[in-house]
Phi, psi and omega in degrees: 000120188289321182279134174282352181247119178253122183269125180280118181266072182268072181241158178276358181211151177296326183297316179291323179296312186287332175298318176295313178307314179292325179292327178281334175074196186294339183291333177265116186244354183234133182223147174263129171249116184252194184298321185295304186294320181291323179290324180290313193248346181079180186292352183298329180295326177292315178303319182292320182295313179300318180297335179275001182084016179269147173271140182241122173269101188269101189270072182279340183050052188296131178212081185215186176290157187304321183292322179291321178295320177300317178297321180291321179297317179297318181297320177296323178293321178294332178287338182100010182295155180263323176226150172219139185262140174231133181292123176299332183291353172293342176098172189296321181298319178295311186295316182292324175298320178293314177301317181295321181292332181279345190301321180291351183243090186300337180272359184259131177249139177267118181252118181276121177279123181273276175235127184293150191286358175273357181258141173241182183302320181295331179288328183295319179295332179294329181250017173073031180255183186306156187291353178210153177303313181307310184297317181292318176299311179304315181299313183289324180293319177297321179297313182298318179299315182299325181276001175091015177298151182281334183187180181229158173244125182202161180291164176303327178302318181281333182304324182304325180256341178292323185301335179269350185255339185263158178301151177303140178093351178293134178282141172236108177260127184243115171275190181066034183258131177232146171281161180303133180087005180296157179283193181286159183210164178269010177262140183256339179249087187244163179196169176272163174304322179302314178295316181301315179297314181296329179280354173108007175296135173275331180217153172231146177252120184235128176248273190298328178303332177262309188289336179254012180283156177300322175233096176306322181296316183292324178294319176300314180298324178295319176300314183298317180298323179294332180269355181283138178301132180277160179297130180101355179287000000 
């Protein structure tokens, strides 16, 4: 994905999503389509974005048996998606099936989701997982790399240590990103684009800080500036 800033189209309708795309214009080339918009509008929204020359981060968060995951990945490839997410907690068979299914689509990257950004350490014990987010993220990220995934999805907090543990060239996509002065959110592991970049993130996903800004274009430009390497980096 060429742009390091992926704009989340978390809208209830295609009309609202495309209105933002048109408002941001040619400078914004990467968009996330998640469960809400896909369920509301179906795959046509992905086709329209691809036809407009946009790259699509298809955030399906696949967590199923290997055959079902492989089928969904193939469908994403046919749509022209650039990235698709699969839960690393599905295990190695699921991850390998996803990677194999993506092989006929050279432009499609399998992104292994580690721990969603609304969870903290105390939440993991509730569902019987590792005693800390860090331990769980490290375990799943290493599993994803072993299985041939192109990258991982983790918060900016984890990017700082994953970048040293994963193979060179591994993509690290960080959700939970807010611009300075952003409002409250349901995510607990959040950061600014600058922090994400310094920690080693290759891409950030930003939703409300852009979509609900007084000027979405100015907010997008601020995010791009935050992901640009600073002098001395």
